[in-house]
C-alpha positions as CSV (number, residue, x, y, z in Angstrom):
1,M,-9.5,-40.1,44.0
2,K,-7.7,-42.5,41.1
3,K,-11.4,-42.2,39.4
4,S,-11.5,-38.3,39.8
5,F,-7.9,-38.3,38.2
6,L,-8.5,-40.9,35.8
7,V,-11.7,-38.4,34.8
8,L,-9.3,-35.5,34.8
9,F,-6.9,-37.3,32.5
10,V,-9.6,-38.1,29.7
11,I,-10.9,-34.7,29.8
12,I,-7.6,-33.4,28.9
13,S,-6.7,-35.8,26.2
14,L,-9.9,-35.0,24.8
15,A,-9.3,-31.2,24.5
16,G,-5.9,-32.0,23.2
17,H,-7.1,-34.2,20.4
18,L,-9.8,-31.9,19.6
19,L,-7.0,-28.9,19.6
20,A,-5.1,-30.7,17.0
21,Q,-7.9,-31.6,14.5
22,V,-8.8,-27.6,14.6
23,S,-5.0,-27.1,14.2
24,D,-4.7,-30.0,11.2
25,T,-7.9,-28.3,9.3
26,L,-6.7,-24.6,9.6
27,I,-5.4,-23.0,6.6
28,Y,-2.8,-20.4,7.2
29,A,-2.0,-17.3,4.8
30,Q,2.2,-16.7,4.4
31,G,4.6,-14.4,2.1
32,K,7.3,-12.5,1.9
33,I,7.4,-8.8,1.1
34,V,10.3,-7.5,-1.2
35,N,11.0,-4.3,-3.3
36,A,9.3,-5.2,-7.2
37,V,12.5,-3.8,-8.7
38,T,15.7,-5.0,-6.7
39,K,13.8,-7.9,-5.0
40,E,15.5,-7.1,-1.8
41,A,13.5,-8.0,1.3
42,V,11.7,-4.9,2.8
43,A,10.1,-4.5,6.2
44,G,6.9,-3.5,6.6
45,R,3.6,-3.0,8.5
46,I,1.2,-5.9,7.8
47,S,-2.2,-5.4,8.7
48,Y,-5.2,-8.1,8.1
49,Q,-8.9,-8.9,8.7
50,S,-11.5,-11.5,7.7
51,L,-13.9,-10.7,5.4
52,P,-16.8,-9.2,5.0
53,Y,-17.1,-8.1,8.5
54,G,-13.7,-8.1,10.3
55,N,-14.2,-9.2,12.5
56,K,-10.8,-11.1,13.1
57,V,-7.9,-8.5,13.0
58,G,-4.4,-8.5,13.4
59,M,-1.3,-6.5,12.8
60,L,2.4,-7.5,12.0
61,S,5.9,-6.2,11.4
62,G,9.1,-7.1,9.1
63,S,9.9,-8.4,5.9
64,E,7.7,-12.0,5.9
65,Y,4.1,-12.8,7.5
66,R,2.2,-15.9,8.7
67,F,-1.1,-15.5,10.4
68,A,-4.4,-18.5,10.7
69,M,-7.4,-17.8,8.5
70,Y,-9.9,-19.5,10.4
71,D,-13.1,-20.1,9.7
72,R,-11.9,-20.6,5.9
73,E,-13.6,-17.3,5.7
74,K,-11.3,-14.5,2.5
75,Y,-9.0,-12.2,4.0
76,S,-8.3,-8.8,3.3
77,I,-4.2,-7.9,3.8
78,I,-2.6,-4.7,3.7
79,V,0.9,-3.7,4.0
80,E,2.5,-0.7,4.0
81,A,6.3,0.5,3.8
82,P,8.2,4.1,4.0
83,G,8.7,5.2,0.5
84,F,6.5,2.5,-1.5
85,A,3.1,2.0,-2.6
86,Q,0.3,0.5,-0.2
87,V,-0.3,-2.7,-1.7
88,K,-3.8,-4.3,-1.1
89,Y,-4.7,-8.5,-1.4
90,M,-7.3,-10.7,-1.0
91,L,-6.7,-13.9,0.0
92,D,-9.0,-16.8,-0.4
93,P,-7.9,-19.7,1.4
94,A,-9.6,-21.9,-1.6
95,S,-6.5,-21.2,-3.2
96,A,-4.5,-22.9,-0.4
97,N,-1.6,-25.6,-1.3
98,P,-2.0,-29.4,-0.2
99,D,-0.4,-28.1,2.8
100,R,-3.0,-25.6,4.1
101,I,-1.1,-22.5,3.1
102,V,-1.7,-19.5,0.8
103,V,1.2,-18.4,-0.1
104,Q,1.6,-14.7,-1.8
105,D,4.1,-12.8,-1.7
106,I,4.1,-9.4,-2.0
107,E,6.0,-6.5,-4.4
108,L,6.1,-3.2,-3.5
109,G,6.5,-0.6,-5.9
110,A,6.2,3.3,-6.5
111,P,3.3,5.2,-4.9
112,V,-0.3,3.8,-5.9
113,S,-1.8,6.9,-7.2
114,A,0.1,8.7,-10.3
115,T,-1.1,12.1,-8.1
116,K,1.9,11.4,-5.7
117,V,4.9,12.0,-8.2
118,V,6.6,14.2,-5.6
119,E,7.2,11.6,-4.2
120,T,8.7,9.0,-6.6
121,A,12.3,8.5,-7.8
122,H,10.8,7.5,-11.2
123,T,13.9,5.3,-11.2
124,A,13.4,2.7,-14.5
125,G,11.1,-0.7,-13.2
126,K,9.0,1.1,-11.2
127,E,5.1,0.8,-11.5
128,M,2.1,2.4,-10.3
129,T,-1.5,1.1,-10.6
130,L,-4.2,4.4,-12.0
131,D,-6.5,3.8,-8.7
132,N,-8.6,6.9,-10.0
133,L,-9.2,5.8,-14.0
134,I,-12.7,4.4,-14.2
135,F,-14.1,3.2,-17.0
136,P,-17.4,1.4,-17.1
137,I,-17.8,-2.0,-16.7
138,G,-17.3,-3.9,-20.0
139,K,-16.2,-0.5,-21.6
140,A,-13.3,0.8,-22.8
141,K,-14.4,4.9,-22.5
142,I,-12.7,6.9,-20.0
143,D,-15.2,8.1,-17.1
144,V,-14.5,11.9,-16.8
145,N,-13.2,11.9,-13.3
146,S,-10.4,9.6,-14.6
147,Y,-8.9,13.2,-15.7
148,P,-7.1,14.5,-12.1
149,E,-5.1,10.9,-12.3
150,L,-4.5,11.1,-16.3
151,N,-3.6,14.7,-15.9
152,S,-1.1,13.9,-13.3
153,V,0.5,11.5,-15.3
154,V,0.6,14.2,-18.6
155,K,2.5,16.4,-15.5
156,M,5.1,13.1,-15.0
157,L,6.1,12.8,-18.3
158,Q,6.3,16.9,-19.0
159,D,8.9,16.8,-15.8
160,N,10.7,13.9,-16.8
161,P,11.3,14.0,-20.8
162,N,13.2,11.3,-21.1
163,M,10.5,9.0,-19.4
164,V,8.9,5.7,-21.0
165,V,6.0,4.5,-19.8
166,Q,4.3,1.1,-20.8
167,L,0.5,1.1,-19.7
168,E,-0.4,-2.3,-18.5
169,G,-3.7,-3.3,-18.9
170,H,-5.8,-6.4,-16.6
171,T,-9.6,-7.6,-16.5
172,D,-11.0,-9.8,-14.2
173,F,-10.8,-13.5,-15.5
174,K,-14.7,-13.9,-16.1
175,G,-16.0,-14.5,-19.4
176,D,-14.2,-15.4,-22.2
177,P,-10.5,-14.8,-22.1
178,K,-10.2,-13.3,-25.9
179,A,-13.2,-11.0,-25.2
180,N,-10.8,-9.8,-22.3
181,M,-7.7,-9.5,-23.7
182,K,-9.5,-7.1,-26.5
183,L,-11.0,-4.7,-23.5
184,S,-7.2,-4.6,-21.6
185,Q,-6.0,-3.4,-25.1
186,E,-8.6,-0.8,-25.6
187,R,-8.6,0.4,-22.6
188,V,-4.7,1.0,-22.5
189,D,-5.0,2.2,-26.3
190,A,-7.9,5.0,-24.4
191,V,-5.8,5.8,-22.2
192,K,-2.7,6.6,-24.4
193,D,-4.8,8.1,-27.0
194,Y,-5.8,10.6,-24.0
195,L,-2.0,11.1,-23.2
196,L,-1.4,12.2,-26.8
197,S,-4.2,14.2,-26.8
198,K,-2.3,16.3,-24.1
199,G,0.9,16.9,-26.0
200,V,2.9,13.5,-24.9
201,S,4.5,12.0,-28.0
202,K,3.6,8.6,-28.9
203,H,7.0,7.3,-28.6
204,R,7.4,7.7,-24.6
205,V,4.1,5.5,-24.5
206,R,3.8,2.0,-24.9
207,T,1.1,-0.6,-24.0
208,K,0.2,-4.3,-23.1
209,A,-2.5,-6.2,-22.7
210,Y,-3.0,-9.2,-20.1
211,G,-6.7,-9.7,-19.8
212,G,-7.5,-11.9,-16.9
213,T,-4.1,-13.5,-17.0
214,M,-2.4,-11.3,-14.1
215,P,-4.8,-11.4,-11.5
216,L,-4.1,-10.1,-7.8
217,A,-6.9,-12.0,-6.1
218,H,-8.7,-15.5,-7.4
219,G,-11.2,-15.9,-5.6
220,D,-15.0,-15.6,-7.7
221,T,-16.5,-12.5,-5.8
222,E,-17.0,-9.2,-6.9
223,E,-14.4,-7.8,-4.6
224,S,-11.9,-10.2,-6.2
225,H,-13.2,-9.1,-9.5
226,V,-12.7,-5.1,-8.8
227,M,-9.7,-5.9,-7.8
228,N,-8.0,-7.4,-10.8
229,R,-9.3,-4.4,-13.0
230,R,-6.4,-2.3,-13.1
231,V,-4.0,-0.4,-15.4
232,V,-0.6,-0.4,-14.5
233,L,1.6,2.5,-15.1
234,R,5.4,0.9,-15.9
235,I,8.4,3.5,-16.1
236,L,10.5,1.8,-19.0
237,Q,13.1,4.1,-19.4
238,N,14.0,7.7,-17.1
C-alpha cells in the first residue's frame, strides 16, 4: 500500500513539474483597448486565432485582454466595439519581452472604410485606413479599383467644407529605408493628386510619409508586410 502511494506521489510530482515547465515557457499576448482620440478605455470584443490554420481560437470581452500563445505560433487578433472601426493585428511571439509577453495596446478610431462616412462623427483626430486603396507592389500608381474608395473621400470633403485632412503613407519594413520613405511619400502624393483632380482644394489635404517606421505587425512574413502597407487618412480640422 505504501509502495503504491509512493508511486502515485512520484507520478503526481512529475506531472506538476512538467506543467510548471510548460507554463514557464508559454508566451502571452496582452494589451489595453483605448479610444485613439481621448485615450480612454473602450470595452470591446476581442477574437483571436492561431496562424495560419486557426486551429486555436478564442474570444474575450472588455477593455483589456490576455491570452496564451501556444506552440510559439503567430496569432491574428480582431477588436470590435460599437461606433469604432474594426481593428486587426498580427501578434508574433518573436516580439515577446523578457517576461515572455507580447504587449500590444490597441487604439480604436473612426470606421475603417471611407465608404462608411455617414457613420462617422468626423471630429479632429479621428483616422481611417483606406482599405480599398490598391497600389502595385513597389509602385505609386493607383489601381482603378481604388476609385470608389477615393470618391468617398471626395464626397466626405465636399460634405464637410471646413475639413482638413492628412494622408499618411506607410510601407512594410523590407528593403532600403530611404526607398520605403520615398515610396510612401509618392503614394500619398498620388492620392492627393487624385483628390485635387476632383476639385478638392490643395490647402485641405496634407501629406506625411512614414515609410516602414510604424509597422502594425513586426513579423517577417507576407501577412505582416501586407498589413503594414497602408494609407491612413487623419482628420486634422473640421
